[in-house]
N, C-alpha and C positions, 0 to 999 in steps of 0.2 A: 474556336475554343477547343483545345485538346482535352479529350475525356480519359479519365482513368478507368481501367477495368475494376469493378467493385471488389472482386475476389483478390486481385493483385494488390490493390491499395489496402484492403483490410488485412491481408497477410503481412504487408510491409509494416502496418501499424502494430500488429502483434509482435513482430520481430523487435521493433523498437522498444515497446513496453517490456518485453522479455529481458532485454539488456538492462533497462532502468531498474526493474524489479530485482534482477540478479544482483546488481550493485547494491541496492538497498538491503536486500536480505543478508548478503554476506556481512554487511556492516552490523545489522541487527544481531546476528548470531555471534559475531566477534565481540560485540559489546557485552553479551551475556557470558561468553566463555573465556575471552582472552584479554580484552582491553583493560579490565580491572587490575590485571597483573602487569601489563606492559606499559600503561600510560598514567597510572595513578600510584601514589606513594604513601597513603595513609597507613598507620599501623593497625587500623581497624578494618578487617576484610569486608564487613558489611558496608562501611562508608565507601570503600573502593567500588563495591558492586553498585551501590546507589549512584555514585558519581559517573560510573561507566554507562549505566542505563539512562542517566540524565542527558548524555550526549545524543541519545536517540531523539529527545525532545527538541534539540537545537534544529535539526532538519525540519521538523514539523512546523516550528515557529518561523523558519525561513521560507517555507513553501508559499505563503501569501505574497511575499516579495517576488518570487518567481511567477506567481499567477498574474500579478500586476504587470511585471516586465514583459513576459512572453505573451500574456494576453493582449497587451497593447500592440506588440509586433504582429501577432496573429490576426487581430481584428482590423488593423489598419493596412498592413503590408502583405498579409497572406499567411496561411497556416504552415506552409512548407518551410519558410524561413525560420519561424519560431521552433519548429520541430528539429531542424538541423542544429540550431544553436543550443537547444536544451540538451540534446544527446551529447554534443561535444563537451559541454560543461560537466555533465555527469561523468563521462569517461575520464576526463583529466582529474577531477576530484578523487575518484576511486583509485586511479593509478598512483596518485600522490600518497594516499594512505598506505599503500603497499610499500612505498619507499621511505616512510617516516622512521627516523631513529626513535628508540623507545625512551622511557623516562630515565633509565640508568645512563644513557648516553647524552641526553640533551636536557634533562631536568624538566622544569615546568614548561619550557618552550615546546617540548614534545606534546604535552597535553594541549597547549594552545593551538598548535598547528593541526592536531587531530580535530579539534573543535572547528577550526577554519575550514578544513576539508569537508567536514560533516555539513556545515552550513552551505558549502558549494553544492553538495548533493541535494540538499533541501531545496535550494533555489531552482536547480535543474528539474527536480521532480514536480515542483509547483507549476511548471509549464508543460512538461512532457505528457502527463496523463490526459489533460483536456485536449491538447492538440491531436493526440492519437485518436481519441474518441471522435473528434470532429471530422478528421479526414476519412475515417471509416464510415461514419453515418452520413456525412454530406455528399459522399460519392455513391451512396447506395440508392437503389430504387425505393420510393416511399413505402411500398408494401413489404419490403424486405429489410427495412432499416433496423428492426429488432435483431435480426439474425447477423447481419454484417457488423452491427455495432458491438456485438459480443466479442469479436476477434481481439481487440486491444486488451480486453479483460483476461483473455487466455494467457497473456504475458505474465500475469501474477503467478498462477500455478506452475507454468513452465520455468519461470525465473526461480521460483521456490525449489523446484525439482533440481535445476542446475546448481543452485547455491548449496543445497544440502548434499547433492552428489559431489560437488567440488570439495566440500569440507570432509565428507566421508572418505573419498578417494585419497585426498592428501594425507589424512590421518592413517589410512591403511598402508600407504606407500612409505611414509616416513616415521610412523609411530606417534603415540600420543604426546610424549615429551617434546620431540622435535617440532611437532605441530604447534604446541603452546609457545615454544621458544622462537621459532623463525618461519616454519613452513606455512603458517597461516597467511603469510604475505602472498603466496603463489596465486590463490584465487583472485586477489585484488589486482595483481599485475596481469593475469590472464584476461581480465575484463577488457584490456586494450584491444585484443583481437576481435572480440565481439563488437566493440564500439566501431572499429574500422569497417566491419561488414555492414553494420547498421547505417553508418553515414553514407556508404556507397549506395545503398538501397534508397535512402531518403532523398539524396541529391537527384536521383533519376525519376522521382515522382513528379506528376503535373499538379498544379494547384487545384484545390477543391472547386468543383463546378458551382456550388452554392455561393461560395465567397466571390468568385469571378462575376457571377450574375449580380450580386449586391454591389460590387465595385463599379460595374458598368452602369448601374442605375443610380450611382451616387449615394448609396445607403451605407456609408461607413461613419462610425462615430469618431468625433475629434478626440475625446477622452473616454475610451470604452469603460474603464473601471468606474469613472464618475457616473456614467450612464447606468451602470449596474445598481449603484446605491441611490440614485435619484429617480430613475424611471422604472427599474425592475427590482425594487427592494423586496417586495413580497415573495416572488418566486425564488429570490436569492436566499431569504431566511428559511423558507420551506425546504429548499435544496440542502441547506446546511443541516437542518434537523433530521431529514430523512436519511442522510448518509452517516449520521453519528454512530448509530448502533453497530454498523458494520466495522467501523474502526475499533470500537471497544472489543468486539468479539475477536477481531483479527489479532490484536496485541495480547489478549488473554491467551489465545491459542499458540501464537508464535513465540512470545517473549516470557510472559508470566509462567505459563505451564512448563516451558523448558527449564526455567530457573527452579520452579517448585519440584520438578521431577528429579533434578540433580542435587538439590540441597540435602544436607543430612537430616535424619529423622529426629530432630530436637524440637522442643516445645518453646513457644514464645512465652514471655512473662505472663500472658493472659491464659496460657495453657493450650494453645492451638498448634498443631504440627506446622513446622516451617518448610518441610520438604518430604520427599519419599525416599531419598537416598539411592536413587537408581543411577546406573551408568549413563553418562550424557550421550554416548554412542547409541544407546537404545532409543532415546527420544529422537535423535537424528534419523535413525532408520525408520521409525514409525511415521515421522513427518514426511520422509521421502516417499513412502508407500501412499500416504494419504494426499500427497500433492496430486496424484492421479484422480482421486475422488474429487478434489477441488476443481480440477479441469473439467471433469465430466459434469459436475453440478453447474458450472458456468455455461457450458454448451447447452445443457437442457433448459437452463433459464432463458436462453435466447429463443428456443422453440416455445417455451411457456408464455413468454410475454407477447409473442406473435399470435398465439391462440386466444388467450384470455385477457390480454392487456397488461400494461406495466403496473398500474395501481393495485389491482386485485392480487396479482402475483406477489408484489412486494409486501403488501399488507399481511398476506397469509404467512410468508416465511419470516417476516420480522416478528410477528406474534409468536411463532414457534421458537424464535430465538429467545424471547422472554421466558418461555417455558423451559428451554434448555438451561438458561441461567439458574433457575430455581432447582434444577436437577444436578447441578455441578457436584455436590457432595457424593452423589451416587457413583459418579465416574472417578473422582479424584481422591477419595478418602481411604480406599483399601490398598492402593499402591501396587496392584497387579498389572502385569504387562497387557493383559486382555482388556481391562477396564480403561487403561490409558489409550489403547488402540481405538476403542469405541468412542472415547471422549474426542479424539482427534477426527475420527471418521464422521461422527454426527456434526461436529463443529464445522468441518470442511464442507459438508453438504449445505449447511445453513449459510456459511459465508459465501459460498459459490452462488447460491440462489438469491442472495440479497446484494452481493457486490456486482455480479454479472450485469444486471439491468441498469446500473448507475451510469454506464457510458452511453446509454440511450436516453434514459429518463432526464438526467440533468441537462444535456444539450437541448432537449425538447422544451425546456422551461423558458428558453431565452431566444430572442430574435437574432438573425444572422450578424448584425452589426455589433452586438455585445455578447455573442455566444461563447467565444473563446474565454473572454474575461469572466463572464458570469459563471460558466461551468467550472473554470479553474478556481475561482475564489470560493464558490460554494463547497467544492470538494476539499480545498486546503483548509478552510476555516473549520469544516467538520473534523478534519484531522487534528486541529488544535483542541477542539472540545472533546473528541472521542479518543484520540490516539496519543496526544503529546505526553500526558502523564498517566495514561491508563495502566501501564505496568507498575509504576510506583504506587499509584492508588490501590491497585490490586494487592500488592505486597503488604501495604499498611493495613488494608482491610482484613487480609488473611491473618496478620499478626494479632489484631484485636478481636476479630469476630469469626475467624476460620473461613473455610472455603464457602460456606453459605453466604458470608458477607460479600465475597467476590461475585457470587451468583446474583445476589440482589442488585449489585452495581450494574451488571450486564442487563438484568431484567428491566431496571429503571430506565436505562438509556434506550432499550428496545421499545418501551411504551412511548417515549418521547418521539421516536421515529415513526411509530404507528400513528400518532396524532398528526404529524406533518403529512403523512401519506393520505390520511383521511381528508385533509384540507385541499389537496391538489385535485385537478381535473385529469381525467384520462387523456393521454397524449398519443395514443396508438394511431389515430386516424388523421393527425396533423400532416399536411403536405408542405414540403419545402420547395 
């Protein structure tokens, strides 16, 4: 049995998730800033914006399909095959978005093709994250699983940093108008370079030692997804619920706040501000800076869960996320650059502290023969509950109840995740 070096394989997992998150982030930012003009043709700007944001949900609803598909491959035939296939699908889907004609050139077909590419991204993401988490944790020594398992999570802030940097640099080089007209395509096409590098690295990895051991012992499930729902349903449900709050916080930080920051300072019919009227480049710059905070928080969470355990760490920071939700008006109502910076900084600390341990905690809830499918399904179903329409719900809550309504939504989801965390057992000392 050929063994992977834990550091090498964890780094490879991080590079892969960086590419996947980069592709997802550039789509998310383009849906907020560009696609409402390029691929939708309603005379009502708000309708175009809502339709553009709704395409974000397409990927999230497609992720469970990817979880079942790649989970089946990963649990029956090996983690490596599933990881290579998911990265290839993500790269092709993202490149095609960069090549799509807009609505003016192709009409409704442009919109439909955009949706199809977004679904492709979602299917790929449904298999990518769990596979990366598994190769990092299953190749790590048991006493260091918390640390090495953090590496795939670092792909999220690095991908965010690269995505924001790509948009910021493209705008700086070509100007705001050219960026909105055509230069937005450059980051999507540049993704092909990253995917090529990622594929080369993954093809040269060895299979997970834990999977090979289970395969040699005949411990592989015939239908892994079925096993999740029949034999491991309780850990699946708890996994879904404990991951939900992080999704809600993430989309409030990345999508809703970006939209709220750039929208004009007009009032909704109920009398609540719909935006801060700030330059969109300001938010991009602040997000770029706080991507570093996000990465540091994830790295520290790896050390934290090694010291005090997964459950206590997650309970603490998920409870703090609920408090942060109630404090949203303090950060977002005065519209100053400083308060927006602190909103993103505190939010990134919390999302890093709660998102980081998921790549260790979720796999530890399932046995080897159903681990890929169980981890992927729990993570992707949480995305449907917490992320699919989080931005749209936040917009509607803000229209009717103001920022405090958005904060209550975040606090409510955080308490649900706290309940799930209270119900699970500590997994720090489980040996694979």
